[in-house]
N, C-alpha and C positions, 0 to 999 in steps of 0.2 A: 721163492729165492729171496725176495726183498724182505719178507717177514723174518726169515732166517738171519739175514744180515743184521737187522735191527735188534733181534734178540741176542745175538752174539756180541753186540756192542754195549752190553749192559754196564760195563765199567766206565763208559764215557759219561761225563757230566757237562751240562750246559753252563757256560760261564756267564751268569747274569750281569747286566750292566750295574755298576756301582756309582752312586751319587758322589761326585767329586773326583772320579777317576779321570785322568788326563793323559792323552796321547797326542804328541805333536809329530806329524809326519812332514819333514822339511826337505823339499826338493831344492838343493842348493845350486843345481844346474839341470839342464835337460839333455846335454850332449851325452853320447854313448859311443863306445867303440864297436858295439854289436848292433844287429838289426833283427831282433827276435820277432817271430811271427805274431806273437801276442802282446807286443809292447803297447802299453796304455798311454804313453806320453804323446801329447798332441801339441806341437810347438805353436800352432795357431792360437791355442787357448792357454797354454802354459808358459809361453815365451821361449826364446832360444838363447837367452843370455846366461852367463855364469856370475853369480853374486861374488863380490870381493869379500874378504874375510871381515873387514870392518862393518860392512852392511849385514853380514850374517850375524855378527855379535849383537848389533843393534836390534835386529829382528828377533833374535833369541830372547833378548831382555824383555820384549813385549809379552812373552808367554811364561815368565817366571812367576811362580806362586809359592812363597815360602811355607804356606800352610797345607800344601797338597803335594803328593808325590807325582812327578811328571815324567812320563816315558818319552824320550826323544829318539825318533828313528830318522837317521840321515840318509837321504835318497838322491837319486838322479832321475833320468839318465843314470850314468855311472858315477857315483859320488867320489870314487877314488881318482877320477880324472882331475879333481880339484887339487891344485898344488898345496893348498893350505888346510886340507882336511884334518891333518894331525893336530894343528893348532885349534881348529874348530872343536875337535873332540875334547881337548884339554880344557878349553874355555867352558864347554857345556858341562863337563864333570865338575868343574870348580863352582858352577852356578847351581849345582844340585840335581841335574838331570840324570836319570838312568839312561845310558847312551847305547844305541845299537846302530851299526852301519850295515846297510843292505847292499851287497856287491854282486856283480856278475861273475866274480872270481878272479879278475885280472889284477887287482890290487896294485894300481899304478902308483908312481912316486914313492915306491918302497915303504908302503904304509906300515908293514909289520915292524920295520926297523925304527919308525918314527913315532909309534905309539906303543902302549903296553897294556896288558890285561887289567891293571888296576885303573886305567883310564877308560877302557871300553868294556861295557858289561857283556855285550854279545857282538860277534862278527858273523853276519848272516850271509850265506852264499845261495845262489840260485842254480839248481839243476833240474832238468825236465826229462830225465831218463837215466836208467841204471848203467848205460854204456854210451859210447860215442855215437853209435849208429842212431839211437833214438834221440838222444839229447841234441846232437849237432844238427840234425835235420830241422830242429825247431830254433835253436839258438845260434848256430853258425859253426863253421869248420874249426876244429881244434879247441873248441870251448871246453869240452869234457875233460880233456887231458890237462889243460891249464888250470881249470877250476879245482879239480881233485888234487893236483899237485900243491896248490896254494892252501887248500884246506889242511893238508898234512903239515905244511910248514906252520900254519897258524896254531894247530893243535900242539905241535912240538914246542912252540914258544909259550904255551900256557893259556892261550885265548879260549874263551867259551865260544864254541862254534854251533850255529844253527843252520839248517838247510831248508830252503823253500822249494816245493815242487808244485807247479801250476798244472792242475789236471785238465785235460781236454780230450777230445776224441782221438787226438793224435797219439796220446801216451798213457791213457788210463789203463790199458791192458798190461802195462809194464810197471805200474806202481808197486805191485806186490814184490817185484824183483829188486826193490830198493833196499830191502832189509840187510842183506850181506854187505852192501856198500856202506850203509849208515854205520854198521858195527865196525867195519874195517877203518873207516875214517874217524871214528870216535866222536860222532856228532851227538850233542846233548839234547838238542831240541829239533823237532821235525814239524814244519808247517806245511800242511797240505792245503793248497788254495784251489779255488774254482775259477776257470777262465771267465772273463767278463766280456760284454759286448761294448768295449771301449777301445779307442785308439785303433791299432792295426787289426785287432780282432773284429771290430765292427765292419771291416772291409772284406772279410773272408766270405767267399761265396760257397765254400764247401759246407754242406749241411751237416757233415759228420763230425765237425770239430766241437760242437756243443754236446754236453753230456746229459742224457735223460735222467729223470729222478730215479728210475728203476736201476739204471746202471750205476749211478752214484752210490745209492744205498747198498747195492750188491757188492761193491768193491771197497769204497773208502773207509767205512767204519771197521771193516774186518782188518784191513791193512794197518789202520791206526792202532788197533788192539794188539796186533802182532808186534808192532814197533815198541809199544809200551811194555810188552812182556820181556823184551830184551834190555829194558832200562832206559828207553828214550822217552822224553816228554813230548807228547804229540798234541798238536792243535789243528783243528780243521773247522771250516765254516758249517754252521747249522744248516743253512740253505732252505730246507723245507720244514714247515711247522706241522706238528701233529694236530689232530682235531681238537684236543683238549688244551693245547698250548695257546697262550695269549701273545699277540704281537706287541712288540715294544721297539721303539725307535731309539737308537743310541744317542741321537742328537737331543732328545728330550731328557736324558738322564745324565750321561757322562759328557765329558768335554773331549772332542776329537777335532783336531785342526789339521788341514791338509794345505800346506803352504807351497806356493810355486814362485819361481824367480821373477815373474812379472808382477808380483805383489798380490795376486789373488789368494784368498784363504777360504777354503770350502769346509763344510762340516760333514758332508756326505760324499764319499768317493764316487758314487754313481753319477754325480752331477758334473764331474770334472771336464767333460767334453763340451760344456755349455756355459755361457756367461751369466750364470745365476748364483755366483758365489755370495756367501753371507757377508764377508769382510774383504777389505782391501787395505794393503799397507801403502800409505802415501806419505812421503817425506818422513819415513821411519816411524809413522804413527798408525796404529790399528784403527780403522774406521768401519762402522757398519754401513752397508750398502742399501740404497733406497730402491724402490720399485719391486717388481715381482722377482722374488728370490727363493732359493731352496727352503729357507725357513718358513715360507708360507705354506709348505706342504707337510711338514713334519707332524703336525697334530691331526691330520686327516685320518679317518678310520675307514678302510675299505675291506671288502670281503677277500681281496687278493693278498692282503698283508701289507707289504711295503709299497707305499704310494709311488716312490721314485722308480722302483722296478716296473710297476705297471705303466708308468709314463714313458720310461726310457728303454726298457728291455722287455716289452710285452711278449716277446717270443719265448720267454721262460715260463709262461703261465699257460696251463691247459684247462679246458672246460669240458664238462659232460652234462648234457641235458640242461644247459644254461647255468650250471653251478661250477664254482671253482674246484678243480681237483687237487691242486697243489698250492697251498698258501706259501708265499715266499717270506722268509724271515728278514730282519734287518741284516745287511751284508756284514755288519760288524759283530754279529752274534756268533760266538764260537763254542765249540765243544772241545774238551780236552780229556786226555787219559794220561795220568802220571804213573 
């Protein structure tokens, strides 16, 4: 069954890391109106404050590079809880960023009325099920109805809408049922994510919420191809490397910055639960951190593939007769079908 899934996914291509590619993931606050089962925000490590707009502007300026295209993803918590988000979007666009906002769907402070499609490249929503029964069991009561209603409003106003679905043992069986909903909502991009062992997910004792390699390859690539066949741009993580594929760490090639309101700046999202960040913003200046940091590990080569995964999420790796069965790719490595 696994081989069949891989074969049927022949249209997918791996998006290799490009030198000079820049992605800035900016958590402007950590507060949220929901309590999702798989939330990765850890206030003890990320802070619990909300940055004022003047600070956000100064911090954004630290990551401007006029010679490179920079993708800016504004995150939380729930970023639309920030009363000045529309001004942040306008400032970011003026500074040359390609801007995406990742929202849980509630769109606080009348965001749709305060920004416009020419200011915001993509408005991304999160749903984890094709209906309220599945989604709301993970994300909270009435989330499905609120999110889908606001997606329709955003599309009607001309915004480019994308949708994120975080795959876990709780909802992988319903991923295939997302196709009619995606078409009805006129979603342009579909991001299929894999659940990580961070934040709330790291506390879950239910063994069934993590997805096996076999189940992932059986379901995800096929659904991705089905979505692409109806005109949706689909992206999903590579996760597992084939025997002939070479491991490559995004931190050694591209530029990825994960900024939190307490000033920590990481290069690897797997490290975000630990005080091993590469940089820190102090007095509105970006500074390299001393001591043992995530950067000390990026150049290491191991049989398991990703060093950080081996150190922080060893449960994802299996062995047979002392040899690694499943090499893990860099978590930033994606596949896409257009």
